[in-house]
Each structure stands twice: as structure tokens, then as C-alpha cells.
N, CA, C and O atoms as CSV, one atom per row, in Angstrom:
chain,resi,resn,atom,element,x,y,z
A,1,UNK,N,N,41.052,47.030,8.331
A,1,UNK,CA,C,40.559,45.936,9.213
A,1,UNK,C,C,39.447,45.256,7.765
A,1,UNK,O,O,38.997,45.954,6.855
A,2,UNK,N,N,39.234,43.776,7.936
A,2,UNK,CA,C,37.845,43.370,6.984
A,2,UNK,C,C,36.643,43.600,7.659
A,2,UNK,O,O,36.570,43.734,8.880
A,3,UNK,N,N,35.660,43.650,6.853
A,3,UNK,CA,C,33.924,43.528,7.444
A,3,UNK,C,C,33.905,41.918,7.711
A,3,UNK,O,O,34.568,40.961,7.311
A,4,UNK,N,N,32.809,42.115,8.587
A,4,UNK,CA,C,33.027,41.035,9.044
A,4,UNK,C,C,32.312,39.978,8.277
A,4,UNK,O,O,32.455,38.782,8.532
A,5,UNK,N,N,31.575,40.416,7.376
A,5,UNK,CA,C,31.302,39.361,5.899
A,5,UNK,C,C,32.640,38.846,5.727
A,5,UNK,O,O,32.948,37.671,5.928
A,6,UNK,N,N,33.344,39.661,5.389
A,6,UNK,CA,C,34.887,39.100,5.033
A,6,UNK,C,C,35.393,38.128,5.612
A,6,UNK,O,O,35.700,37.072,5.059
A,7,UNK,N,N,35.548,38.430,6.964
A,7,UNK,CA,C,36.134,38.110,7.602
A,7,UNK,C,C,35.538,35.801,8.180
A,7,UNK,O,O,36.138,34.741,8.361
A,8,UNK,N,N,34.337,36.223,8.200
A,8,UNK,CA,C,33.683,34.929,7.503
A,8,UNK,C,C,33.758,33.703,6.557
A,8,UNK,O,O,33.751,32.473,6.615
A,9,UNK,N,N,33.842,34.810,5.564
A,9,UNK,CA,C,33.930,34.466,4.539
A,9,UNK,C,C,35.807,33.470,4.256
A,9,UNK,O,O,36.016,32.532,3.487
A,10,UNK,N,N,36.887,34.212,5.263
A,10,UNK,CA,C,38.258,33.948,4.927
A,10,UNK,C,C,38.426,32.651,6.705
A,10,UNK,O,O,39.437,32.021,7.015
A,11,UNK,N,N,37.314,32.668,7.340
A,11,UNK,CA,C,37.382,31.563,8.301
A,11,UNK,C,C,37.332,30.239,7.759
A,11,UNK,O,O,38.285,29.465,7.843
A,12,UNK,N,N,35.614,29.795,6.883
A,12,UNK,CA,C,35.458,29.179,6.244
A,12,UNK,C,C,35.733,28.547,5.139
A,12,UNK,O,O,35.264,27.430,4.921
A,13,UNK,N,N,36.843,29.418,3.953
A,13,UNK,CA,C,37.621,29.351,3.079
A,13,UNK,C,C,39.051,28.890,3.716
A,13,UNK,O,O,40.009,28.470,3.067
A,14,UNK,N,N,38.997,29.030,4.863
A,14,UNK,CA,C,40.476,28.433,6.427
A,14,UNK,C,C,41.765,29.240,5.434
A,14,UNK,O,O,42.829,28.679,5.175
A,15,UNK,N,N,41.398,30.680,4.955
A,15,UNK,CA,C,42.528,32.018,4.546
A,15,UNK,C,C,43.142,32.686,5.840
A,15,UNK,O,O,43.571,33.834,5.731
A,16,UNK,N,N,43.219,31.973,7.179
A,16,UNK,CA,C,43.832,32.270,7.786
A,16,UNK,C,C,42.887,34.259,8.527
A,16,UNK,O,O,43.635,35.212,8.747
A,17,UNK,N,N,41.675,34.361,8.696
A,17,UNK,CA,C,41.553,35.170,9.551
A,17,UNK,C,C,41.573,35.412,10.536
A,17,UNK,O,O,41.213,34.686,11.463
A,18,UNK,N,N,42.290,37.233,10.648
A,18,UNK,CA,C,42.649,37.970,12.067
A,18,UNK,C,C,42.650,37.302,13.546
A,18,UNK,O,O,43.513,37.150,14.411
A,19,UNK,N,N,40.664,36.828,13.374
A,19,UNK,CA,C,40.604,36.892,14.372
A,19,UNK,C,C,39.151,35.683,14.697
A,19,UNK,O,O,38.116,36.286,14.415
A,20,UNK,N,N,38.912,34.561,15.074
A,20,UNK,CA,C,38.041,33.790,15.586
A,20,UNK,C,C,36.071,34.416,15.161
A,20,UNK,O,O,35.234,34.697,16.019
A,21,UNK,N,N,35.865,34.461,13.660
A,21,UNK,CA,C,33.788,34.700,13.517
A,21,UNK,C,C,33.041,34.754,14.824
A,21,UNK,O,O,32.716,33.632,15.214
A,22,UNK,N,N,32.789,35.442,15.369
A,22,UNK,CA,C,30.871,34.438,16.700
A,22,UNK,C,C,30.377,34.952,16.445
A,22,UNK,O,O,30.882,35.950,15.932
A,23,UNK,N,N,29.130,34.886,16.492
A,23,UNK,CA,C,28.028,34.441,16.833
A,23,UNK,C,C,27.062,34.850,18.365
A,23,UNK,O,O,27.343,33.946,19.152
A,24,UNK,N,N,26.214,35.693,18.952
A,24,UNK,CA,C,26.091,34.835,20.582
A,24,UNK,C,C,24.868,34.144,20.908
A,24,UNK,O,O,24.476,33.717,21.994
A,25,UNK,N,N,24.181,34.104,19.420
A,25,UNK,CA,C,22.645,33.759,19.410
A,25,UNK,C,C,22.130,35.435,19.303
A,25,UNK,O,O,20.930,35.429,19.028
A,26,UNK,N,N,22.460,36.322,19.384
A,26,UNK,CA,C,21.643,36.889,19.568
A,26,UNK,C,C,20.575,37.695,18.975
A,26,UNK,O,O,20.374,38.905,19.079
A,27,UNK,N,N,19.747,36.549,18.153
A,27,UNK,CA,C,18.432,37.298,17.509
A,27,UNK,C,C,17.867,37.184,18.876
A,27,UNK,O,O,17.148,38.169,19.050
A,28,UNK,N,N,17.873,36.366,19.996
A,28,UNK,CA,C,16.989,35.461,21.071
A,28,UNK,C,C,17.668,36.181,21.686
A,28,UNK,O,O,16.881,36.881,22.325
A,29,UNK,N,N,19.168,36.621,22.030
A,29,UNK,CA,C,19.086,37.530,23.547
A,29,UNK,C,C,19.709,39.017,22.799
A,29,UNK,O,O,20.935,39.135,22.820
A,30,UNK,N,N,19.063,39.904,22.284
A,30,UNK,CA,C,19.581,41.112,21.897
A,30,UNK,C,C,20.423,42.043,22.517
A,30,UNK,O,O,20.950,42.955,21.879
A,31,UNK,N,N,20.628,41.828,24.032
A,31,UNK,CA,C,21.417,42.562,25.043
A,31,UNK,C,C,23.294,41.671,24.301
A,31,UNK,O,O,24.480,42.000,24.314
A,32,UNK,N,N,22.823,40.990,23.998
A,32,UNK,CA,C,24.748,40.066,24.093
A,32,UNK,C,C,25.021,41.125,22.291
A,32,UNK,O,O,25.901,41.980,22.195
A,33,UNK,N,N,24.537,40.942,21.700
A,33,UNK,CA,C,25.146,41.954,20.652
A,33,UNK,C,C,25.347,43.485,21.120
A,33,UNK,O,O,26.118,44.206,20.486
A,34,UNK,N,N,24.575,44.014,22.344
A,34,UNK,CA,C,24.853,45.087,22.064
A,34,UNK,C,C,25.884,45.142,23.391
A,34,UNK,O,O,26.158,46.178,23.996
A,35,UNK,N,N,26.415,43.750,23.727
A,35,UNK,CA,C,27.810,44.022,24.428
A,35,UNK,C,C,28.933,44.060,23.787
A,35,UNK,O,O,29.796,44.938,23.795
A,36,UNK,N,N,28.860,42.356,22.825
A,36,UNK,CA,C,29.863,41.710,22.334
A,36,UNK,C,C,30.123,42.190,20.836
A,36,UNK,O,O,31.281,42.211,20.420
A,37,UNK,N,N,29.056,42.578,20.016
A,37,UNK,CA,C,28.801,42.706,18.581
A,37,UNK,C,C,28.720,41.278,17.952
A,37,UNK,O,O,28.321,40.414,18.733
A,38,UNK,N,N,28.953,40.965,16.981
A,38,UNK,CA,C,28.442,40.006,15.955
A,38,UNK,C,C,28.819,39.590,14.676
A,38,UNK,O,O,28.268,40.362,13.892
A,39,UNK,N,N,29.661,38.533,13.898
A,39,UNK,CA,C,29.398,38.445,13.120
A,39,UNK,C,C,29.264,38.675,11.957
A,39,UNK,O,O,29.854,39.168,10.996
A,40,UNK,N,N,27.745,37.904,12.432
A,40,UNK,CA,C,26.481,36.870,11.907
A,40,UNK,C,C,25.004,37.597,11.631
A,40,UNK,O,O,24.544,38.198,12.602
A,41,UNK,N,N,24.447,37.600,10.761
A,41,UNK,CA,C,22.624,37.738,11.141
A,41,UNK,C,C,21.631,36.715,10.818
A,41,UNK,O,O,21.084,36.480,9.740
A,42,UNK,N,N,21.539,36.312,11.635
A,42,UNK,CA,C,20.430,35.407,11.486
A,42,UNK,C,C,18.295,35.697,10.498
A,42,UNK,O,O,17.125,35.839,10.852
A,43,UNK,N,N,19.044,35.625,9.349
A,43,UNK,CA,C,17.175,35.816,9.182
A,43,UNK,C,C,16.382,34.053,8.971
A,43,UNK,O,O,16.852,32.917,9.034
A,44,UNK,N,N,15.333,34.470,8.770
A,44,UNK,CA,C,13.648,33.189,9.010
A,44,UNK,C,C,12.531,33.692,8.174
A,44,UNK,O,O,12.069,34.824,8.037
A,45,UNK,N,N,12.097,32.095,7.445
A,45,UNK,CA,C,10.835,33.020,6.713
A,45,UNK,C,C,10.070,33.106,7.815
A,45,UNK,O,O,9.947,32.147,8.576
A,46,UNK,N,N,9.401,34.418,8.039
A,46,UNK,CA,C,7.566,34.628,8.703
A,46,UNK,C,C,6.990,34.056,8.922
A,46,UNK,O,O,6.976,33.069,8.187
A,47,UNK,N,N,5.888,34.065,10.180
A,47,UNK,CA,C,4.946,32.717,9.644
A,47,UNK,C,C,3.703,33.707,8.682
A,47,UNK,O,O,3.733,34.913,8.438
A,48,UNK,N,N,2.645,32.648,8.277
A,48,UNK,CA,C,1.918,33.380,7.232
A,48,UNK,C,C,1.333,34.196,7.458
A,48,UNK,O,O,0.273,33.753,7.901
A,49,UNK,N,N,1.318,35.497,7.441
A,49,UNK,CA,C,-0.174,36.371,8.127
A,49,UNK,C,C,-1.466,36.171,7.679
A,49,UNK,O,O,-2.415,36.868,8.037
A,50,UNK,N,N,-1.522,35.419,7.056
A,50,UNK,CA,C,-3.158,34.877,7.114
A,50,UNK,C,C,-3.680,33.232,7.915
A,50,UNK,O,O,-4.715,32.576,8.036
A,51,UNK,N,N,-1.872,33.112,8.416
A,51,UNK,CA,C,-2.353,32.344,8.945
A,51,UNK,C,C,-3.802,32.354,10.927
A,51,UNK,O,O,-3.651,32.879,12.030
A,52,UNK,N,N,-4.465,31.853,10.577
A,52,UNK,CA,C,-5.424,32.356,11.948
A,52,UNK,C,C,-5.687,31.156,12.762
A,52,UNK,O,O,-6.650,30.504,12.357
A,53,UNK,N,N,-4.981,30.609,13.988
A,53,UNK,CA,C,-4.837,29.624,14.790
A,53,UNK,C,C,-5.562,30.102,15.628
A,53,UNK,O,O,-5.760,31.148,16.247
A,54,UNK,N,N,-6.242,28.201,15.416
A,54,UNK,CA,C,-7.727,27.899,16.068
A,54,UNK,C,C,-7.304,28.245,18.128
A,54,UNK,O,O,-8.121,29.042,18.590
A,55,UNK,N,N,-6.768,27.999,18.663
A,55,UNK,CA,C,-6.314,27.664,20.007
A,55,UNK,C,C,-5.349,29.358,20.124
A,55,UNK,O,O,-4.761,29.707,19.101
A,56,UNK,N,N,-5.271,30.229,21.308
A,56,UNK,CA,C,-4.261,31.452,21.377
A,56,UNK,C,C,-5.080,31.518,22.682
A,56,UNK,O,O,-6.231,31.946,22.585
A,57,UNK,N,N,-4.645,31.164,23.822
A,57,UNK,CA,C,-5.226,31.590,25.011
A,57,UNK,C,C,-4.409,31.367,25.743
A,57,UNK,O,O,-3.834,30.279,25.793
A,58,UNK,N,N,-4.177,32.295,26.446
A,58,UNK,CA,C,-2.888,32.662,28.181
A,58,UNK,C,C,-1.887,31.702,27.571
A,58,UNK,O,O,-1.416,31.951,26.461
A,59,UNK,N,N,-1.601,30.803,28.128
A,59,UNK,CA,C,-0.448,30.227,27.994
A,59,UNK,C,C,0.095,29.261,26.384
A,59,UNK,O,O,1.186,29.159,25.823
A,60,UNK,N,N,-1.476,28.616,26.043
A,60,UNK,CA,C,-1.759,27.842,25.050
A,60,UNK,C,C,-1.966,28.795,23.230
A,60,UNK,O,O,-2.717,29.604,22.684
A,61,UNK,N,N,-0.752,27.997,22.944
A,61,UNK,CA,C,-0.813,28.542,21.339
A,61,UNK,C,C,-0.527,27.980,20.085
A,61,UNK,O,O,0.581,27.477,19.901
A,62,UNK,N,N,-1.468,27.998,19.099
A,62,UNK,CA,C,-1.194,27.619,18.014
A,62,UNK,C,C,-0.487,27.706,16.826
A,62,UNK,O,O,-0.957,28.406,15.929
A,63,UNK,N,N,0.936,26.910,16.602
A,63,UNK,CA,C,1.421,27.654,15.141
A,63,UNK,C,C,0.981,26.855,14.304
A,63,UNK,O,O,0.506,25.768,14.633
A,64,UNK,N,N,1.087,27.353,12.816
A,64,UNK,CA,C,1.086,27.076,11.432
A,64,UNK,C,C,0.894,25.676,11.028
A,64,UNK,O,O,0.093,25.207,10.219
A,65,UNK,N,N,2.059,24.929,11.969
A,65,UNK,CA,C,2.176,23.590,11.579
A,65,UNK,C,C,1.015,22.685,12.619
A,65,UNK,O,O,1.439,21.579,12.954
A,66,UNK,N,N,-0.654,23.129,13.244
A,66,UNK,CA,C,-1.276,22.832,13.960
A,66,UNK,C,C,-0.810,22.132,15.622
A,66,UNK,O,O,-1.466,21.399,16.361
A,67,UNK,N,N,0.540,22.699,15.788
A,67,UNK,CA,C,1.163,22.262,17.355
A,67,UNK,C,C,0.508,23.117,18.133
A,67,UNK,O,O,0.730,24.327,18.196
A,68,UNK,N,N,-0.343,22.484,18.764
A,68,UNK,CA,C,-0.350,23.962,20.188
A,68,UNK,C,C,0.701,23.165,21.334
A,68,UNK,O,O,1.083,22.070,21.748
A,69,UNK,N,N,0.865,25.070,21.519
A,69,UNK,CA,C,2.438,24.826,22.960
A,69,UNK,C,C,1.812,25.207,24.121
A,69,UNK,O,O,0.858,25.981,24.195
A,70,UNK,N,N,2.247,24.768,24.833
A,70,UNK,CA,C,2.000,25.659,26.415
A,70,UNK,C,C,3.420,26.504,27.440
A,70,UNK,O,O,4.071,26.087,28.398
A,71,UNK,N,N,3.453,27.773,26.703
A,71,UNK,CA,C,5.112,28.575,27.042
A,71,UNK,C,C,4.165,28.468,28.977
A,71,UNK,O,O,3.243,28.212,29.751
A,72,UNK,N,N,5.704,29.014,28.556
A,72,UNK,CA,C,6.257,29.336,30.654
A,72,UNK,C,C,6.906,30.880,30.113
A,72,UNK,O,O,7.689,31.190,29.215
A,73,UNK,N,N,6.403,31.390,30.803
A,73,UNK,CA,C,7.046,32.898,30.552
A,73,UNK,C,C,7.552,33.183,28.777
A,73,UNK,O,O,6.984,33.342,27.696
A,74,UNK,N,N,8.642,33.138,29.185
A,74,UNK,CA,C,8.906,33.764,27.303
A,74,UNK,C,C,9.960,33.063,27.042
A,74,UNK,O,O,11.025,33.624,26.781
A,75,UNK,N,N,9.834,31.701,27.068
A,75,UNK,CA,C,10.194,30.493,27.119
A,75,UNK,C,C,9.259,29.806,25.263
A,75,UNK,O,O,8.040,29.867,25.101
A,76,UNK,N,N,10.285,29.226,24.147
A,76,UNK,CA,C,9.468,29.114,23.568
A,76,UNK,C,C,7.731,27.795,23.791
A,76,UNK,O,O,6.861,27.549,22.956
A,77,UNK,N,N,7.867,27.326,25.080
A,77,UNK,CA,C,8.242,26.275,25.363
A,77,UNK,C,C,7.739,25.022,25.431
A,77,UNK,O,O,8.722,24.371,25.078
A,78,UNK,N,N,6.687,24.063,25.693
A,78,UNK,CA,C,6.757,22.795,24.902
A,78,UNK,C,C,5.694,21.798,23.645
A,78,UNK,O,O,4.727,22.029,24.372
A,79,UNK,N,N,5.403,21.405,23.102
A,79,UNK,CA,C,4.575,21.501,22.600
A,79,UNK,C,C,3.790,19.686,23.707
A,79,UNK,O,O,4.127,18.583,24.137
A,80,UNK,N,N,2.244,20.956,23.557
A,80,UNK,CA,C,1.129,19.960,23.829
A,80,UNK,C,C,-0.025,18.815,23.060
A,80,UNK,O,O,-0.507,17.846,23.645
A,81,UNK,N,N,-0.255,19.130,21.905
A,81,UNK,CA,C,-1.394,18.601,20.860
A,81,UNK,C,C,-0.203,18.723,20.162
A,81,UNK,O,O,0.719,19.479,20.468
A,82,UNK,N,N,-0.265,17.419,18.540
A,82,UNK,CA,C,0.767,17.213,17.531
A,82,UNK,C,C,-0.716,17.071,16.700
A,82,UNK,O,O,-1.701,16.700,17.338
A,83,UNK,N,N,-0.801,17.308,15.595
A,83,UNK,CA,C,-1.635,17.631,14.402
A,83,UNK,C,C,-1.837,15.930,13.720
A,83,UNK,O,O,-2.869,15.589,13.141
A,84,UNK,N,N,-0.828,15.150,13.898
A,84,UNK,CA,C,0.126,13.972,13.945
A,84,UNK,C,C,-0.528,13.331,14.718
A,84,UNK,O,O,-1.267,12.551,14.118
A,85,UNK,N,N,-0.676,13.248,16.548
A,85,UNK,CA,C,-0.676,11.864,17.451
A,85,UNK,C,C,-1.502,10.886,16.305
A,85,UNK,O,O,-1.176,9.743,15.985
A,86,UNK,N,N,-2.719,11.708,15.760
A,86,UNK,CA,C,-3.715,10.402,15.441
A,86,UNK,C,C,-2.775,10.036,13.639
A,86,UNK,O,O,-2.765,10.830,12.699
A,87,UNK,N,N,-2.042,8.517,13.657
A,87,UNK,CA,C,-1.255,9.213,11.942
A,87,UNK,C,C,-2.374,8.611,11.353
A,87,UNK,O,O,-2.160,8.071,10.267
A,88,UNK,N,N,-3.375,8.573,11.742
A,88,UNK,CA,C,-5.082,8.154,10.434
A,88,UNK,C,C,-4.811,10.105,9.810
A,88,UNK,O,O,-4.868,10.214,8.586
A,89,UNK,N,N,-4.592,11.237,10.476
A,89,UNK,CA,C,-5.123,12.107,9.478
A,89,UNK,C,C,-3.684,12.632,8.393
A,89,UNK,O,O,-3.784,13.544,7.572
A,90,UNK,N,N,-2.256,11.731,8.660
A,90,UNK,CA,C,-1.631,11.798,7.416
A,90,UNK,C,C,-1.854,12.614,6.657
A,90,UNK,O,O,-1.309,13.708,6.512
A,91,UNK,N,N,-3.371,11.758,5.644
A,91,UNK,CA,C,-3.317,11.884,4.609
A,91,UNK,C,C,-4.059,13.135,4.162
A,91,UNK,O,O,-4.307,13.564,3.035
A,92,UNK,N,N,-4.311,13.546,5.253
A,92,UNK,CA,C,-5.613,15.194,5.441
A,92,UNK,C,C,-4.712,16.243,5.912
A,92,UNK,O,O,-5.221,17.339,6.146
A,93,UNK,N,N,-3.059,16.041,6.144
A,93,UNK,CA,C,-2.544,17.343,6.625
A,93,UNK,C,C,-1.711,17.236,5.474
A,93,UNK,O,O,-1.163,16.410,4.744
A,94,UNK,N,N,-1.944,19.016,5.735
A,94,UNK,CA,C,-0.823,20.170,5.348
A,94,UNK,C,C,-0.454,20.732,5.152
A,94,UNK,O,O,-1.108,21.675,4.705
A,95,UNK,N,N,1.417,20.899,5.256
A,95,UNK,CA,C,1.553,21.404,5.369
A,95,UNK,C,C,2.469,23.047,5.244
A,95,UNK,O,O,2.933,23.078,4.104
A,96,UNK,N,N,2.839,24.301,5.983
A,96,UNK,CA,C,2.195,25.498,5.560
A,96,UNK,C,C,3.068,25.543,4.071
A,96,UNK,O,O,3.793,24.874,3.335
A,97,UNK,N,N,2.610,26.459,4.185
A,97,UNK,CA,C,2.564,26.823,2.310
A,97,UNK,C,C,3.403,28.064,2.279
A,97,UNK,O,O,2.986,29.222,2.270
A,98,UNK,N,N,5.171,27.481,2.257
A,98,UNK,CA,C,6.694,28.623,2.889
A,98,UNK,C,C,6.991,29.300,0.623
A,98,UNK,O,O,8.024,29.667,0.062
A,99,UNK,N,N,5.523,29.148,0.059
A,99,UNK,CA,C,5.849,29.952,-1.542
A,99,UNK,C,C,5.287,31.109,-0.957
A,99,UNK,O,O,5.865,31.734,-1.845
A,100,UNK,N,N,4.644,32.097,-0.234
A,100,UNK,CA,C,4.345,32.728,0.321
A,100,UNK,C,C,5.722,34.049,-0.096
A,100,UNK,O,O,6.844,34.150,0.401
A,101,UNK,N,N,5.107,34.834,-1.087
A,101,UNK,CA,C,6.337,36.034,-0.469
A,101,UNK,C,C,6.617,36.829,0.142
A,101,UNK,O,O,7.586,37.581,0.251
A,102,UNK,N,N,4.978,36.558,0.963
A,102,UNK,CA,C,5.452,37.797,2.199
A,102,UNK,C,C,6.277,37.227,3.531
A,102,UNK,O,O,6.576,37.788,4.585
A,103,UNK,N,N,6.502,35.974,3.076
A,103,UNK,CA,C,6.805,35.171,4.536
A,103,UNK,C,C,8.270,35.713,4.503
A,103,UNK,O,O,8.913,35.426,5.513
A,104,UNK,N,N,9.144,36.670,3.248
A,104,UNK,CA,C,10.053,36.555,3.253
A,104,UNK,C,C,10.384,38.044,3.330
A,104,UNK,O,O,11.562,38.199,3.651
A,105,UNK,N,N,9.690,39.249,3.129
A,105,UNK,CA,C,9.258,40.557,3.385
A,105,UNK,C,C,10.973,41.047,4.018
A,105,UNK,O,O,11.926,41.679,3.562
A,106,UNK,N,N,10.628,40.287,5.377
A,106,UNK,CA,C,11.589,40.527,6.881
A,106,UNK,C,C,12.882,40.278,6.443
A,106,UNK,O,O,13.815,41.075,6.539
A,107,UNK,N,N,12.943,38.855,5.827
A,107,UNK,CA,C,14.544,38.723,5.344
A,107,UNK,C,C,15.907,39.051,4.912
A,107,UNK,O,O,17.100,38.868,5.154
A,108,UNK,N,N,14.474,40.059,3.583
A,108,UNK,CA,C,14.939,40.890,2.833
A,108,UNK,C,C,14.884,42.162,3.210
A,108,UNK,O,O,15.168,42.796,2.194
A,109,UNK,N,N,14.767,42.596,3.719
A,109,UNK,CA,C,14.853,43.994,4.397
A,109,UNK,C,C,16.292,43.703,5.631
A,109,UNK,O,O,17.151,44.584,5.680
A,110,UNK,N,N,16.441,42.443,6.560
A,110,UNK,CA,C,17.125,42.286,7.513
A,110,UNK,C,C,19.060,41.646,6.649
A,110,UNK,O,O,20.154,41.499,7.193
A,111,UNK,N,N,18.605,41.444,5.157
A,111,UNK,CA,C,19.722,41.617,4.374
A,111,UNK,C,C,20.389,42.980,3.681
A,111,UNK,O,O,21.413,42.987,2.998
A,112,UNK,N,N,19.744,43.882,3.947
A,112,UNK,CA,C,19.313,45.108,3.206
A,112,UNK,C,C,20.600,45.789,4.567
A,112,UNK,O,O,21.765,46.184,4.616
A,113,UNK,N,N,19.243,45.537,5.616
A,113,UNK,CA,C,20.503,46.530,6.656
A,113,UNK,C,C,21.382,46.096,7.118
A,113,UNK,O,O,21.877,46.635,8.108
A,114,UNK,N,N,21.862,45.056,6.621
A,114,UNK,CA,C,23.602,44.539,7.261
A,114,UNK,C,C,24.265,43.813,6.644
A,114,UNK,O,O,24.745,42.708,6.900
A,115,UNK,N,N,24.307,44.646,5.534
A,115,UNK,CA,C,25.768,44.457,4.209
A,115,UNK,C,C,27.337,43.956,4.140
A,115,UNK,O,O,28.011,43.291,3.354
A,116,UNK,N,N,27.530,44.575,5.273
A,116,UNK,CA,C,28.496,43.878,6.491
A,116,UNK,C,C,28.477,42.866,6.656
A,116,UNK,O,O,29.350,42.162,6.148
A,117,UNK,N,N,27.145,42.142,7.701
A,117,UNK,CA,C,27.962,40.613,8.265
A,117,UNK,C,C,27.848,39.758,7.212
A,117,UNK,O,O,28.167,40.165,6.095
A,118,UNK,N,N,27.364,38.397,7.398
A,118,UNK,CA,C,27.252,37.258,7.170
A,118,UNK,C,C,26.313,36.384,7.549
A,118,UNK,O,O,26.408,35.473,8.372
A,119,UNK,N,N,24.920,36.889,6.556
A,119,UNK,CA,C,23.595,35.894,6.200
A,119,UNK,C,C,23.753,34.749,6.308
A,119,UNK,O,O,24.530,34.074,5.632
A,120,UNK,N,N,22.391,34.016,7.956
A,120,UNK,CA,C,22.689,33.134,8.308
A,120,UNK,C,C,21.268,32.711,7.891
A,120,UNK,O,O,20.401,33.087,8.680
A,121,UNK,N,N,20.748,31.862,6.595
A,121,UNK,CA,C,19.235,32.124,6.454
A,121,UNK,C,C,18.848,29.963,7.314
A,121,UNK,O,O,19.514,28.934,7.207
A,122,UNK,N,N,17.380,30.288,8.110
A,122,UNK,CA,C,17.116,28.858,8.605
A,122,UNK,C,C,15.549,29.144,7.947
A,122,UNK,O,O,15.371,30.210,7.358
A,123,UNK,N,N,14.530,28.251,8.057
A,123,UNK,CA,C,13.344,27.637,8.047
A,123,UNK,C,C,12.983,27.900,9.346
A,123,UNK,O,O,13.830,28.179,10.194
A,124,UNK,N,N,11.342,27.815,9.680
A,124,UNK,CA,C,11.373,28.111,11.439
A,124,UNK,C,C,11.051,25.992,11.541
A,124,UNK,O,O,11.221,24.995,10.839
A,125,UNK,N,N,10.694,26.247,12.454
A,125,UNK,CA,C,10.780,24.610,13.365
A,125,UNK,C,C,10.437,24.156,12.530
A,125,UNK,O,O,9.430,24.809,12.256
A,126,UNK,N,N,10.575,23.184,11.600
A,126,UNK,CA,C,9.868,21.883,11.029
A,126,UNK,C,C,9.088,21.196,11.447
A,126,UNK,O,O,9.560,20.355,12.212
A,127,UNK,N,N,8.330,21.162,11.339
A,127,UNK,CA,C,7.105,19.441,11.884
A,127,UNK,C,C,8.041,18.405,12.267
A,127,UNK,O,O,7.397,17.405,11.949
A,128,UNK,N,N,9.080,18.007,12.716
A,128,UNK,CA,C,9.975,16.808,13.112
A,128,UNK,C,C,10.383,17.676,14.695
A,128,UNK,O,O,10.253,17.241,15.839
A,129,UNK,N,N,10.758,18.649,14.364
A,129,UNK,CA,C,11.040,19.155,15.393
A,129,UNK,C,C,10.594,19.898,16.796
A,129,UNK,O,O,11.060,20.395,17.821
A,130,UNK,N,N,9.010,19.538,15.916
A,130,UNK,CA,C,8.167,19.658,17.315
A,130,UNK,C,C,7.267,18.714,17.689
A,130,UNK,O,O,6.058,18.919,17.795
A,131,UNK,N,N,7.997,17.355,17.957
A,131,UNK,CA,C,7.080,16.434,18.131
A,131,UNK,C,C,7.107,16.363,19.605
A,131,UNK,O,O,8.069,16.943,20.109
A,132,UNK,N,N,6.144,15.697,20.556
A,132,UNK,CA,C,5.868,15.190,21.547
A,132,UNK,C,C,6.927,14.478,22.682
A,132,UNK,O,O,6.479,13.968,23.709
């Protein structure tokens, strides 16, 4: 039996894997991984450890892009206020700094802890994905 990582590589390269690799998005629903297993492991850049939100009360939370979300239970929520709602602010708006090494420590740890899985990396939801 080959490793999960090799199974995924064989599928990508059309080399007749024994079965179809699968991912049940276990990073969001850990109970699924326990039940079915998973051939992939997602890794994400972490939030800037120096980020201090202007709003973080109750169900309103600001992310490091400056978008204020209304959360509902355990959901991601929906954007309620956007830092570029006024297009006149575009010249002064600054994206978060994704060059800080601290953002990638969890990614490195997860890769080390999952040598048999195919790693899928993703940046956080960028600004255009957070529009009102």
C-alpha cells in the first residue's frame, strides 16, 4: 500500500491510483477526519501576531484586512463594514504584511507532523473575497 501523498501524486499524474484520493475539508470539520480519514492536509498562513482589532465585541469582529464581520454562532459570519467602502481611502489602505515569518510557523509544524499527506497551502481569504 502506498502513502496518501503518493496516492495523490499518482492521481495528479494520471498514473492509475488504487482509489480516488479524498478530502472532506477536515480542517473545518475535524469529526469527519476521524470517521473517514483524509489524503490531504490544508495549511494556512496565520494571522499577524501583532494585529490588534479595533472591533472585537460580541458578534462583531474585525479581521486584519479591516473588514468587520457579524458572526452567527460558529459560522464565519458576513461582512458588515469594509475598509474600502469609500473608494477615496484606496491610496492610504495597506494590506497585511504576509512576509512575517511568524505567520508560517503553524504551517511548518503541520507539514512536519503529516509527512504522509499531500499538503495543500492557502492564503487567508484575501480582500476581494470579503466584499459586502
